[in-house]
VOPAGU-2260 file (C-alpha; in pm, 1 decimal, decimal comma):
REM VOPAGU-2260
SITE   aa  ch    i         X         Y         Z
SITE  MET   A    0   -4335,2   -1498,3   -1695,5
SITE  SER   A    1   -4065,4   -1477,0   -1963,3
SITE  PRO   A    2   -3781,5   -1276,6   -1807,1
SITE  ILE   A    3   -3480,4   -1130,5   -1980,3
SITE  ILE   A    4   -3184,8   -1056,7   -1752,8
SITE  ALA   A    5   -2870,9    -881,4   -1877,8
SITE  ILE   A    6   -2541,0    -910,8   -1692,1
SITE  GLY   A    7   -2247,0    -684,7   -1771,9
SITE  GLY   A    8   -1903,9    -603,5   -1638,3
SITE  LEU   A    9   -1538,2    -599,7   -1728,0
SITE  HIS   A   10   -1318,3    -904,1   -1788,3
SITE  GLY   A   11   -1249,1   -1128,8   -1490,7
SITE  ILE   A   12   -1554,5   -1010,4   -1305,0
SITE  GLY   A   13   -1734,8   -1347,3   -1303,0
SITE  LYS   A   14   -2003,6   -1272,2   -1562,3
SITE  SER   A   15   -2000,0   -1620,7   -1714,5
SITE  THR   A   16   -1981,3   -1805,0   -1382,0
SITE  VAL   A   17   -2265,0   -1604,2   -1230,8
SITE  ALA   A   18   -2483,7   -1601,0   -1544,1
SITE  LYS   A   19   -2453,9   -1979,2   -1595,9
SITE  ALA   A   20   -2546,9   -2048,4   -1233,6
SITE  LEU   A   21   -2840,5   -1806,0   -1242,0
SITE  ALA   A   22   -2963,7   -1944,8   -1574,3
SITE  LYS   A   23   -2960,5   -2294,2   -1426,0
SITE  HIS   A   24   -3135,3   -2182,6   -1105,5
SITE  PHE   A   25   -3411,2   -1989,5   -1285,1
SITE  LYS   A   26   -3432,1   -2241,0   -1575,2
SITE  LEU   A   27   -3340,7   -1973,4   -1830,5
SITE  ARG   A   28   -3133,4   -1995,7   -2147,4
SITE  TYR   A   29   -2773,0   -1879,6   -2112,8
SITE  ILE   A   30   -2643,9   -1643,8   -2383,2
SITE  SER   A   31   -2281,2   -1527,2   -2383,3
SITE  ALA   A   32   -2131,7   -1249,2   -2594,7
SITE  GLY   A   33   -1784,4   -1332,9   -2462,6
SITE  LYS   A   34   -1817,5   -1695,7   -2566,5
SITE  ALA   A   35   -1923,3   -1591,0   -2916,4
SITE  PHE   A   36   -1627,7   -1350,5   -2935,8
SITE  ARG   A   37   -1379,4   -1617,3   -2818,3
SITE  GLN   A   38   -1519,1   -1870,0   -3067,7
SITE  MET   A   39   -1481,1   -1622,3   -3353,7
SITE  ALA   A   40   -1121,6   -1544,8   -3246,6
SITE  LYS   A   41   -1039,3   -1915,7   -3226,7
SITE  LYS   A   42   -1192,1   -1979,5   -3570,2
SITE  LYS   A   43    -961,0   -1714,1   -3713,4
SITE  THR   A   44    -668,5   -1854,0   -3505,0
SITE  LEU   A   45    -613,6   -1516,0   -3336,8
SITE  THR   A   46    -546,3   -1430,4   -2973,6
SITE  LEU   A   47    -813,1   -1225,7   -2796,1
SITE  GLN   A   48    -584,7    -921,0   -2820,2
SITE  GLU   A   49    -534,2    -972,0   -3194,2
SITE  PHE   A   50    -903,8   -1031,2   -3250,9
SITE  SER   A   51    -993,2    -723,3   -3041,7
SITE  LYS   A   52    -762,6    -520,5   -3264,4
SITE  LEU   A   53    -927,2    -665,0   -3576,0
SITE  ALA   A   54   -1272,5    -589,8   -3433,7
SITE  GLY   A   55   -1152,7    -230,1   -3388,9
SITE  GLU   A   56   -1099,7    -211,5   -3763,5
SITE  ASP   A   57   -1399,0    -421,5   -3869,3
SITE  PRO   A   58   -1731,5    -315,1   -3711,8
SITE  SER   A   59   -1910,2    -617,1   -3861,9
SITE  ILE   A   60   -1760,1    -839,6   -3589,8
SITE  ASP   A   61   -1922,3    -653,5   -3299,7
SITE  LEU   A   62   -2242,3    -593,5   -3492,2
SITE  GLU   A   63   -2277,5    -964,5   -3571,5
SITE  ILE   A   64   -2221,8   -1070,7   -3210,2
SITE  ASP   A   65   -2438,6    -798,6   -3056,7
SITE  ASN   A   66   -2725,9    -850,2   -3300,8
SITE  SER   A   67   -2726,6   -1226,9   -3244,1
SITE  ILE   A   68   -2729,3   -1175,7   -2866,0
SITE  LYS   A   69   -3016,7    -930,5   -2893,7
SITE  ILE   A   70   -3223,5   -1154,1   -3125,7
SITE  GLU   A   71   -3170,4   -1456,0   -2902,3
SITE  ALA   A   72   -3244,5   -1269,3   -2577,2
SITE  GLU   A   73   -3560,0   -1104,6   -2712,6
SITE  LYS   A   74   -3717,8   -1452,0   -2733,4
SITE  GLY   A   75   -3739,5   -1433,8   -2352,8
SITE  ASP   A   76   -3650,1   -1675,5   -2075,8
SITE  ALA   A   77   -3285,0   -1580,2   -2100,6
SITE  ILE   A   78   -2984,3   -1449,6   -1917,5
SITE  ALA   A   79   -2748,2   -1268,3   -2151,9
SITE  GLU   A   80   -2399,9   -1178,5   -2037,5
SITE  GLY   A   81   -2138,3    -960,5   -2196,9
SITE  GLN   A   82   -1980,5    -620,6   -2153,2
SITE  LEU   A   83   -2250,7    -461,0   -2367,3
SITE  ALA   A   84   -2537,3    -698,1   -2283,9
SITE  SER   A   85   -2725,8    -441,8   -2075,9
SITE  TRP   A   86   -2669,5    -171,8   -2338,0
SITE  MET   A   87   -2783,5    -396,3   -2624,1
SITE  LEU   A   88   -3088,5    -507,9   -2425,9
SITE  LYS   A   89   -3163,3    -185,2   -2239,3
SITE  ASP   A   90   -3512,5    -156,9   -2389,7
SITE  VAL   A   91   -3611,3    -522,6   -2340,6
SITE  ALA   A   92   -3427,8    -652,4   -2033,4
SITE  ASP   A   93   -3639,4    -687,0   -1721,8
SITE  MET   A   94   -3329,7    -648,8   -1506,6
SITE  LYS   A   95   -2983,2    -515,7   -1586,9
SITE  ILE   A   96   -2700,5    -615,2   -1351,8
SITE  LEU   A   97   -2346,8    -478,1   -1345,5
SITE  LEU   A   98   -2087,8    -698,6   -1177,5
SITE  THR   A   99   -1774,9    -530,0   -1043,5
SITE  ALA   A  100   -1458,1    -619,7    -852,1
SITE  PRO   A  101   -1128,2    -447,7    -779,3
SITE  GLU   A  102    -876,1    -461,7   -1064,3
SITE  LYS   A  103    -634,1    -679,4    -865,5
SITE  VAL   A  104    -905,3    -942,5    -811,4
SITE  ARG   A  105   -1005,4    -936,4   -1178,2
SITE  ILE   A  106    -646,2    -972,3   -1298,2
SITE  LYS   A  107    -580,9   -1265,3   -1059,3
SITE  ARG   A  108    -888,5   -1442,5   -1195,8
SITE  ILE   A  109    -782,7   -1381,8   -1556,6
SITE  ALA   A  110    -425,3   -1500,5   -1487,9
SITE  ARG   A  111    -558,7   -1819,9   -1327,1
SITE  ARG   A  112    -810,9   -1883,8   -1606,6
SITE  GLU   A  113    -562,8   -1822,4   -1888,3
SITE  LYS   A  114    -269,4   -1983,8   -1702,5
SITE  ILE   A  115     -42,8   -1680,2   -1735,6
SITE  SER   A  116     142,6   -1459,6   -1488,4
SITE  PHE   A  117     -33,9   -1176,6   -1307,4
SITE  ASP   A  118     181,9    -919,6   -1488,1
SITE  GLU   A  119     106,9   -1069,2   -1829,5
SITE  ALA   A  120    -265,6   -1082,6   -1750,7
SITE  LYS   A  121    -257,3    -720,0   -1636,9
SITE  LYS   A  122     -78,0    -608,3   -1953,2
SITE  ARG   A  123    -307,5    -804,0   -2189,4
SITE  THR   A  124    -623,2    -695,5   -2008,6
SITE  ALA   A  125    -525,0    -327,2   -2009,7
SITE  ILE   A  126    -461,6    -335,1   -2385,3
SITE  ARG   A  127    -779,0    -531,7   -2456,1
SITE  GLU   A  128   -1001,3    -310,1   -2241,5
SITE  LYS   A  129    -856,2       9,1   -2392,0
SITE  ILE   A  130    -925,4    -119,4   -2744,3
SITE  GLU   A  131   -1277,3    -228,2   -2647,6
SITE  LYS   A  132   -1362,7     101,0   -2474,8
SITE  GLU   A  133   -1259,9     291,4   -2788,7
SITE  ARG   A  134   -1451,6      48,7   -3009,6
SITE  TYR   A  135   -1773,5      74,2   -2807,3
SITE  GLU   A  136   -1759,4     452,9   -2817,7
SITE  LYS   A  137   -1682,2     453,0   -3190,7
SITE  TYR   A  138   -1943,3     195,9   -3301,3
SITE  TYR   A  139   -2224,3     256,6   -3052,9
SITE  ASN   A  140   -2147,3     585,1   -2876,4
SITE  ILE   A  141   -2147,2     388,5   -2549,0
SITE  ASP   A  142   -1933,3     487,0   -2253,1
SITE  ILE   A  143   -1907,0     162,4   -2055,6
SITE  SER   A  144   -1810,6     358,6   -1743,9
SITE  ASP   A  145   -2166,2     502,7   -1741,1
SITE  VAL   A  146   -2350,7     284,9   -1489,4
SITE  SER   A  147   -2681,9     473,0   -1504,0
SITE  ILE   A  148   -2861,8     201,0   -1702,5
SITE  TYR   A  149   -2816,5     -71,8   -1439,6
SITE  ASP   A  150   -3080,1    -180,4   -1190,3
SITE  LEU   A  151   -2824,2    -348,5    -965,4
SITE  ILE   A  152   -2447,6    -311,2    -918,4
SITE  PHE   A  153   -2279,9    -594,9    -728,9
SITE  ASP   A  154   -1915,0    -647,3    -629,8
SITE  THR   A  155   -1830,2   -1015,6    -686,1
SITE  SER   A  156   -1523,6    -995,0    -460,6
SITE  LEU   A  157   -1727,2    -934,8    -144,3
SITE  LEU   A  158   -1847,4   -1292,0     -96,4
SITE  ARG   A  159   -1743,9   -1643,0    -195,4
SITE  LYS   A  160   -1875,6   -1755,2    -534,2
SITE  GLU   A  161   -2159,7   -1963,7    -385,7
SITE  GLU   A  162   -2270,3   -1679,6    -156,5
SITE  THR   A  163   -2255,8   -1431,6    -444,2
SITE  ILE   A  164   -2482,0   -1653,1    -652,2
SITE  LYS   A  165   -2728,3   -1713,9    -365,9
SITE  THR   A  166   -2744,0   -1339,5    -292,1
SITE  LEU   A  167   -2806,2   -1255,7    -657,1
SITE  GLU   A  168   -3071,3   -1529,6    -683,2
SITE  ALA   A  169   -3263,1   -1369,7    -394,8
SITE  MET   A  170   -3223,4   -1017,0    -532,3
SITE  ILE   A  171   -3336,8   -1120,1    -881,3
SITE  LYS   A  172   -3633,8   -1313,8    -745,8
SITE  GLY   A  173   -3747,5   -1014,5    -541,7
SITE  TYR   A  174   -3687,3    -764,3    -819,7
SITE  LEU   A  175   -3861,0    -968,7   -1088,1
SITE  SER   A  176   -4161,3   -1055,1    -873,0
SITE  LYS   A  177   -4205,9    -682,7    -804,8
SITE  SER   A  178   -4154,9    -591,1   -1172,2
SITE  PHE   A  179   -4388,2    -858,0   -1309,9
SITE  LYS   A  180   -4664,1    -761,8   -1060,0
SITE  LYS   A  181   -4666,6    -411,8   -1212,6
SITE  ARG   A  182   -4743,7    -548,3   -1561,0
């Protein structure tokens, strides 16, 4: 068994937290589009907003990140997370998961993580997500509000972090054992 699991969702949803924990539990490699994006922004000494704007003008940034995620994930035994992870891996992922949460919850998480006020986090996130939505439509013709490609949609605000992870572990185990039996 060499599973490929893709986890998507908006900012502040818990993609990284959940994907890292699941990768550890299932002994899979962890691949993060967001981490790659943040590293590229840092290298260019730009804020995420500034780098998002630049990526809107320079398609090579998204293409480089998305291609590297796809190449790495296609080797198998991986959990890939990122807003477009499920879209980039839609033909190879064994399971595609969309994580959701109410906007207020997401913004609180972002404010805490980035050590900024709720209002500042809300403003920055709105700008960033607007730019990204336009970029994804322009570069890939992807509407990230289309949830039809996902096998599972899960609201990370319903349970505590540990319970969320345990629930997803059980759901993934059941789903993959069913999927791999069909092969």
